[in-house]
N, C-alpha and C positions, 0 to 999 in steps of 0.2 A: 365141627365134625372133623375128627382126626383119625387116620388110619395108622396103626403102630408100624414102627420101622420094619419089622419082620412080616408085616401083612397078616397078622394072626387075629386082630381084633380092632374094632372101631370104638372111639369114645365119642359120645354125643353130649355136649354141654350146651345149654341155652338158658340165659337170664334176660332175655329181651322183653319178656312178659312176667311180671311179678305174681300173676295169677297160675303160672305153670312153669316153675323152675325145674329144669331137665338135666339129669346127670345120669347117663346110662352108658354101659360097656356091653358090647356084643362080641363074644369070642367065638370064632369059628370052631365048630365040633365035627364037621364033615366038609368034604370038598364042595367049594362053590361052583357055579356054572353061568354061562351066558348062552342065549339062543342064537344060533347062526355063528358065522366066523368071529365076530367081535362083539356081539349083543347089541348092535345098532340098527335101528330100523329108520329107513329114510322114505321121506314123503314128497311127492311132487310128480308131475308128468314126465320130467326129463331126468333119468337115472344118473346122468352125468353132472346135473346140476340141481340137486333137490333143494326145495325150499325150507325143509325142516327134518329134524331127527329126533329120536328118542332113544336112549341107551338103558338097558336094565341089566343089572348083575344080581345074582341070587346066593345067598348063603342059607340053605333050607334049615340047617340045624345049627343052633347057636346056644351058648350058655349065657344067659342075661344076668347082669347085676346092676343096681343102682335103684334110683327112685324119681318120681316126679312129685314134687310138693305143689300142691294146690291150696286154695283157701280153705277147703274141706279138710285138709290133712295131706299127710305123706302117704304115696301109693308105692309099695315095695314091688319092683318087677323082677325079684331073684326068681330063677327058673329057666325054662326052655324058651326058646323064641326063633324067629325067622328075621333075617335081615335082607331087605330089597333096596339096592342103591339105584336110584332112577335119575338120570340127567336129561333135562328137556332142552332141545335145541331148537325151539320155536316159540312163537308167542302163545301164551297160556290159551287164549280163545281159540286157536287153531287146534291146539292139542285136545281141547275139550269138545270139538266137533268130530273127532276121529271115532 
C-alpha cells in the first residue's frame, strides 16, 4: 500500500495469495476526515497510559481504478468508492471484543 507523494491517491497491490491478485488505485475526489483531533481512539482505564489504540481516516468519495484477479476471472473496480484507512494499535483479539 502506498500513498502518492502529493497525498491525492493510494495504490494497493497484493500478490501474496494467487487466488486474489489485487491492483487498485483510490483517488480522493472530496476532502477526507478523521473523527476527533487526530482520528485515534485510545483504550484502557488510564488515559495517560492506554493499553491500545485505533486510528481511522476516511476518504468518503474516491475514483477507483484497477482490478482483483481471482480464479473465477478478473473483477473490474472502475467507478466510485470509499477508502477507510484503519491502523490497529492493539492485539487483534482485544480489538474484536470492543
